[in-house]
N, C-alpha and C positions, 0 to 999 in steps of 0.2 A: 599944818601937816608937813612932815619931813619925807624925804625920799627913803632914808635908811635909818634904822636904829641898831646900834651895836649893843648887844645885851651880854654882860659879863656876870655869870652866876658865880659868886665867890663865897667860900666857906673858910673862915679863918685864914685869909689870904694876905694879911698885912705885909708879910715878909717876901711875897712872890709877885704881887700885883703891879709893882712899879714898872718893870720891863714891859708888861702888857700895855699899860697906859702910855708909856713912852713911845712905843711903836705906833699907837693910835694918834699921838700928838704930832707925828711926822707924816701924816697922810697927805697925799696929793689928791684932793677930792675932786678936782676938775669941775667945780660948780655944783657938786652934789650937796644938798641940804641934809645934814645928818647929825646924830647925837650919840652920846655914850651913856648907857645906863648900867650902873653897878648894883646888882642885887645882893645885898649882904644877907646870906642865908644862915640864920641861927649862929651868927658869929659871936665869939666871946673874946675876940682880940680887937685891934684898932683898925680893922679893914675900912670902916666908914671914914674915919679921920684921914687916913693915908690917902684914900682915893680923892676926897674933897680937896685936900691940901695940894695934891698934885695938879688937879684941874685948875685951881686958882693960880698956881705959880707957872703953869705952862700954857695958859690960854686954851685949854681943852674943855669943851662943854661936857661936864660930868655931872650926872644926877645919881644920887645914891638913894635907893629905896631899901627898906628893911622887910624881909620875909621871915618871920619868927618860926614858921613851921618847917622843920628840917626835911631836906629831900630835894634833889636836883630838879625833879619835875615840878615841884611847888615853886621853886625859884624861877624856872623858865616861865611858868604861867604868870607869875607876878610881873616879870619883866615885860612880857607881851602886853599885859593889861596896862602897864604904865607907858608903853612906847607910843611915840607919835609918828613913827615911820611906816610907810607902805610896805617896806621890806624889813625883815628881821634877820640879823646875822648873829648867831650865838658864838661868842669867843670865850673859851675857857680861861680861868685865871692863871693858866700856865702856857698860854698860846701867844706867840710873837708873830703878828701878821706883817706882810710886806707893805710897803708904802703906798701901793696902788689898790689895796684891798677894798676900800670904800667905793672908789670909782668903778672898779671891776664888778663888784656885787650888783650895783644898780644897772650897769651896762648889760651884764649877762641876763639878768631877769627881764629887762625890757626887750632884749633881742629874742628871748625864748618865752613867749607868753604862756606856753603849756607847761613850763617847768614848775613842778610843785615842791621839789626838794633838791637842793644843790649842795655839793661838797667839792672840796678842792684837794690840792696836793699838800700833804703834811709830812714834813721832814723832822727827824729827831735832832734835838740839840742836847748833848750830854753835858750836865753840870761838871762832871769829871770824866773826860774822854777815856781815861784808863778803866772806867767802870763798864764800858760797853762790852757785853757778852760776845764771845766769838761767833755764836749762833744767833745774833740779834735778828737778822733778816728772816731766818727760818722760824724762830719760835716766839719772838717778842714783838716784832714790828706790827703785825696785824692786831694783836691784843691791845697794844698801846696806841692804836689809831695812827700809825705811821705808814703811809702808803703813797705810791706814785703810779697813776694809771696812764702815764704817757704825756706827750706834749700837745695833744689835741683834745678838744671837748668831746665827750662821749656820753650818749644816752644809755642808761642801763637797759639792756634788753630784757623784756619780760620772759618768764616770771622773775620778779625781784624779791629775793629772800632777805637780803641785807642792803638796805639803802644807805646813803651817806651817813656817817656817824655824827655825834654831837659837836665835835671840835670843828668849828667853822660852818656848822649847819645853817643854811640860808633858805628861808621860806617867806611866803607872803603873810603879812599880819592878819589879813582877812581869814586865811585858811587856818592859821594857828588859833585865832579866837574861836572859830567855829569848832575846832577839835576840842579845845579845853572846855567850852561851855555846853556843847551839844553831845559830843561823843564821850567826853570824859577820858582821863588818862588812868589806865589800870596799873601801870608800873610806877613806883615811886622813884626809881633810879637811885643813884648813889645818895646815901644818907649818912653824913658824917664820915666815919671810917668804914662803914659797911659798904662793900663794893657791889651792891645790887646794880644790875645794868639792864639796858634794853629800853629805857625811856626815850632815847633819841630815835631808835629804830621804830618804836611805836608811833611817834609823830610822823616819821617818813612813810611808814606803811599805811597809815590812815590817810595821808595826803594822796597816796597812789590810789587807794580805794575810792577816793573822792574824784578821781579823774586826772590827777596830775601826773607828770613824768619825773623820773629821777635822773639827775645829770651829774657828771663830773666835769670840772674845768680846771686846767692848770693855771688859769689866770688868777685863781684864788689860791695863793700859796702862803703857808705859815710854817712856823717851827713849833714843835711840842717839846717843852723843857722837861728833861728827864733826870731827876736826881738819882743817885746810886740805889736808894731804897726801893725804887720801882723796877730795878733790873735784877731782881732775885727770883729764884724759883718759887719761893713762898708767896711773893706778891703776884706772880703770874698765876699761881694756883687760885688765889683769891678772886682774880679777875674771871678765870674760867668758871669758878663756882657761881659767881654772880650771874653769869650768862645762863647757867643751867636752870635756875629757878624761874627764869622768864620764858623758857623754851615753848611751853604749851601755848601761851597767849600770842607770841610772835609768830609761831607756826600757823596759827589760825588766821591772823591778819594777813600773812603773806600768801595764803592759799595753799601752803604746804600740807596743812591738815584741815579737813572740812569741819564745819560746825557739828558738834556732838551733843548728846543729851547730858543733862546733869548727872544721870546715873553713870554714864560712861566715865566722867571725870572722878566721881566717887570711887568707881572701880579702879581707875588708874592710881588714885591716891593710896588706896589700900594695898594694891599690888606692889607699888614702889616702896612703900614702907615695910612691907613684909620682906622684900628683897634686901633692904637695908639692914633689917634685923638679922637675916641669915648671914650676911657678910660680917656683922659684928660678932655673932656667935662663933662663926668660923675662926675669926681672928682671936677671940677670947680663948679658944681652945688651943691656941698656940700653933695653928696651921696657916695663919694669915700673914700678911705683910703690910707695909705702908700702902701698897697698891690697893689691897682690899679695903683699907680704911678710906681711901679716896673714893673708891666705888660706892661704899656705904654712904658717904657724904653726898655723892651725886644723886643716889636713889632718894635720900631724905629730902633734898632740895626739890627734886622733881615731884615728890609726893606733896610737898608744901605748895608748889605751884598749881598742881591739879586740885588740891583741896580748896585753894583760894578761888579758883574758877568755879568749883562746885558750889561754894557759898554765895559768891557774888554774881556769877553768870551774867556778864554785861553784853552778851552778843546781841540781844534784841534791841537794846538801846543804840548800840553802834550801828547796826544795820538800818534801823529807822532813820537815824540822823544822816547817814550817808545817802540814803534814798532821797530824803528831803533836799539835801544839798544838790545832788545831781539833777533833780527835777526842777530846781528853782532857777531863776534868772541870774542868781549870784554864783555862777559856776567858776571854779578855780581858773579856767582858761580865759575868762573874759577880761 
């Protein structure tokens, strides 16, 4: 058994994963027993070979596992199942962690036994500094998971609608295994170039429903590598649309919206689709604009999200699983 497993979910990351692994090879672990797992998620490039060769040449313990089913949530689950660490820290294939990341992960989780989901300080690293938008902090930073909540650890005050994001997301393996096996994950998260999002928030919100706390600590600091292609209005719009489709489910998990009947979700799906059609007709008749098209797309995605909940309706499974967990001796706080 290890203290910590660093799980890197990678999709066609052969050209960007080396700086990520290099940062891990320079860790000052302070006696922590840890490992690095690279989950090659539906890769069609040489991600596996690049990761293994780096580990061999830099004395970094790297295990590569293949998850053929595309989707970030599937990759996370595979990484958790393969991990040997009591604590799991998810590092994206474009995240550069500080040299004390490993030691601080374990130190913080041991010092805060009620912490169910933990995130840290994430700074942007621009591949081309000239590509930084003048309004990066106002419009792009939050969407691209670049934030700084200060120099002191902070517990998120309830109600928590948005727990720490997937970049650097740190949780206990026991909790994650229970979520994946008993609660199930409803959101597939990013799949290839499709920017569906919310799978990281789903994990965090489920951990909170199971009795854990959400925390931020500046001791966990990383940089998020941002190429120019991610600093455009079109990419930002894709990210925002990815959030829209997940809205209903995340609002339910966070308590923002109570559990509703299947008929209610069917009604919402129909109403949102009707609203989308009206926007499209309005635009078709020459009275619309690009804004109308965006609104129509938002309505369509919300309709898809409501329709999916109407068909699958996983509330009872989740609530039963959480009740079993909270009533058992294997509580997240133990």
